[in-house]
N, C-alpha and C positions, 0 to 999 in steps of 0.2 A: 605188627599189632602188639599191643601191650599185654603184659602178663599180670593178672590180678594176684598171682601167687608171689609176686615180688615183695609184697608187704608181709608175707608170712615168715616163718622161722628161717633163719639164715642157713644156707647149706654148709655142711662141713667141708673142710679143705679136701680137695681132690675129687669131690663129687661134681663140681661144675655148677655154673648158674643154670637153673631150670629154664628150659625153653619157653619163651613167651607164648601164651595160648596153649598150655599143655593139653595135649590130646593124642591118643595113640595114632600112629601113622596110618593114613588111609590105604586101602587096598590098591594094587597096581591099576593103571588107567584102563578104561574100557577098550575093546578091540578097535573102535573107531579112533580113539585117541592114540593108541599104540601105533597104529598105522601111520599116523602123522608125526610120530616122534614124541607124543605126550605134551601136555601143556607146560609152559615154563613154571618153575616153582613160584609160589605166591611170594611177592615181595622182592623178586629179582628185578634188576634194572632192565628197562626196555631198551631195545636195540634199534637203531636207525638203519637205513639202507647201506650206509658206509661203515656200519659196525661200530659206531661211536655211541657211548653211553649217554643218554639224555636224562632220564629219571634215575635218581640214585637208589631206588628201592626203599624199603621200610627200615626204620630205626632198629627194631628188635632183631633183624637178621644181618646186622653188621658183621657178626662173627660166624655166620653160617658157613662160609667157604672153608674156614679152618675146622669147624666142628664136624663137617662131613668126612674128614680124613680119619677121625677117631672111631674105633670099633664100638659096637653096642653088644656087650657080652650077654649071654643068656645062660640059664641053668637048667639041667635036666634034659628032657626030650620034648621037642615041639614039632607038630605037624600042622601045616597051613595049606588049605585047599581053596583056590580061587576058581570061580565058575562064572563065566559071562553068560547072562541070560539073553541080552540083546545089546545093541550098540549104545544103549543108554543106561542099562541096569546090570549089575553083577552082585554076587554074594560071595562070602568067604567063611570058612570054618577053621577055627584054631583050637587045637588040643594041646595043652601043656601039662607035662608030668614032672613034678619037682620032688626032690628028696628032702629039702630043707624048708619047704613051704607047701601050701595047699595046691593041689592040681586043679585045673580049670578048663572049661570049654567056653569059647566065645563065638557068637554068631554075628557077622557084620554084613552090611548092605551098603551099596553105593549107587546113587542115581545121578546122572548127568543130564541136564536139561537140553532144550532145543534152541536156546538163544545163543546163536553163534557170534562170538565177539571177534574171533580170528580163526584161521584154518586149524589152529590147535587148541582153542579155548571155547568152551560152551558153558552156559550157566542157566539156572542155578545148579549147584552141586550139593547134594545131601549125603551125609555120611552118618552111619549108625553102628553101634557095637553094644551088645548085651551079653552078660555071662550068666552062668547057672544060678548065681546068688541074686540075680535081679538088678545088679548094678548096670547102669546105662550111661553111655557116652554118645551124644548126638551133636552134630555140627552142620550148619548150613552156611554156604558161601554164595553170594550173589553179586554180580556186577550190574549195578543200577544204571550207570552211564559209563562212558569210556574212561572217566576219571575217578568215579566213586565206586568203591568196593566195600561190601559189608560182610560181617561174619557174626554168627550167633553160636555159642557153645553152651551146652547143658550137660551136667554130670550129676548122677545120683549114686548114693551108696545104699544099695538095697531099696528101702522105701523112703529114704531121707534125701532131701536136696543137699548136694555137696557143693555145687558151683553153678553160677549163671554168669555168662560173660558176653558182652555186646561190643563189637568192634566196628570201626568205620575208617577207611583210608581215602584220602583225596590225593591224587597224583597230578602234580603240575608238570610243566615241561622240564623243570630242573629241580624240583623239590617234592617231598611227600609229607603230608600232615596227617596224623592219626590220633584217634581218641578211643579209649577203652573204658567201659564201665564194668566193674566186677561186683557181683553179689549186691546189686542195688536194692535197698530196703527203704522205701520212702515213708513207711509207717513209723519205723523205729529210727529213722534218720541215720542210716549207716550205709557204708559202701566204700568202694575204692575207685578212684578215677586216675587214669594214666594218659598223659598227653605227650605226643612225640612230634618232633619236627626235624627233618633231615634235608639239608640244602647242598646241592652240588656247586662247589666254588669254581673248580676247573674240571677238565676231563679226567683228572686223576685224584683230585681231592674233594672229599665231602665232609661237612661238619654238621653236627646236630645236637639236640638237647632233649632231655626227658624230665617231666614233672610228674611225680607220683604223690597223690593226696589220698590219705586214709582217714575216714571219719567214722567214729562210733559214738555211742552215748557217753557224753562227757569227756571224750578224748579225740584228739585229732593230731595228725603228723603229716609233714610234707618232706619229700626228698627230691633234690635236683641233681641230675647227672648230665654231664657234657661228654661228647664223643666225637671222634674223628676217624676217617678211613682214608688211606692213601693206597692207590692201586698202581703197581708197576707193570712191566711187560709180562712177567711171569710170577709175580708175588703180590700179596695184599697184607698191609699192616693196619691194625685197628686197635683203638684204645678207648676205654670208658673210665671216667673218674667222677665220683659222686660222694655224697655224704655216707652212703652205706659201704663203700669200698671201691676197689679198682679192678678192672678187667682188661687185659691186653692180649692180643693174639697176632701171630705171624704165620702166613700161609705161603708156601713156595712150591711151585711146580717145576721139578727138575727136568722132566721130559714127559712124553706121552704115557709113560709107564709108572713113574714115581712121583708121589706127592708127599709133602711133609708139612706138619703143622705144630706150632708151639703155643701154649696158653699159660698165662699167669693170672691168678685170681687171688685177691686179698679181701677179707671180710673184716671191717673195722670193729663191728659189734662183737664178733666172736674172737677177734684178734688171732685170726688164722690166715694162712696163705698157702698156696700150692702152685707148683709148676708141672705141666704135663707136656709130654712129647708124643706125637702121634704120626703115623705114616701109613701110606697106602701103596700097595704094589699091584699093578694090573698085568696079567699074563694072558693076552688075547688068544695066543695059540693054544693055550690049555683051558680057555674059557674059565679063568680063575681070578678072583680078587682076594687079596690078603690085606687085612688092617691090623695094626698093632699099636700099643701105647705103653708108656712108662711114666709114672709121676713121682713127685718128691716124697710121697708116703710109702714108696717102695711097692707100689701096686703095678703088676704087669698083666696085660690083657691082650688077647688076640682073637680074631674071628677070620675064618677061611670060608669063602663062598665058591662053590664049584658048580657050574652049569653042566648038566648031564645031557648034552645034545646028542641026537635030535629030539629026545623026549623033553617035554616042558617041565623038567624037574631041576631044582636047585638044592644041592646038599650043603649044609652048613656045619662047621665045627667051631666050638667056642671054648675058651679057657681063660681063667682069671686067678691070679695068685697074689696074696698080700704077705710079704715076707715078715713084716714086723708083727702082725697079728696071727701069723701061721694059719691063714685061711685060704682055702682053694675052692673054686667053683668051676665045674665043667659041664658042657652040654653039647647036644647035636640036634639038628633039625632038618626037615625036608619040606620044601616049598613046591607045590604042584599048581601049575597054571601061570 
């Protein structure tokens, strides 16, 4: 699904293109979903009985495989507690203590409906998160038919509206068409519309295009982007090229324990570019996952996740260092549930 933030200020080099449909990650699946292995990530290609990809997924998640390898550093101390109320409802509490920013408390809730689409998917899905300042993030996902999926996102900053986004996906046998409306204001005749189309050409090759149209009072702009993805036996290469810049990524799975990803991003408006290298190491015997990255701005970051079995605890260590700016950020966290 498209990102209405794509028409906003361009990201600086090394930060990466913001994920479309920006929204804090939902809590872990409910007990019923966890027992079944959890629903497949939204936008991932469907699989047939012979394990051949039919639907190519959504346009905005072309680079998802590579991005999952990179760490997500945090700062300070974080405590997350997840509590399942029932098979359809769960809540979570997040406490963050930061030395260089304001501390916060977030309360979140997740509801999974009773409309069973598959053994691992049920709709509608309602997600909500609110902090002590009154800022709210809410999201609703619903599978109307076997081919049509919709999503609505609302974000507020204290008492002011920050963003409203409406998405719809249509999944054909070998293609996906999506449309997104961001901050639509029919009175003032302003808003953002993003249209996506991704077509599977062969079992390994998928091609697509994106049209972003931004209209405000007296101003309008349109940006066209084309993209392609080629999937090998243990690697995926993806590239986007448009009027705003270019984005290319390469993902390679060395074995069941090692994964590597490389990203290149160029912003034509800001005349900036960056290259990032990320990797993920899985150590099943130690119940540990390590992710690290290095980019061309001399930023080094790493996150270590350790499951403290048999307790339902996950301990996290995070560190990030920018050599040119002489800045360092470190943190640790504990996930319960």
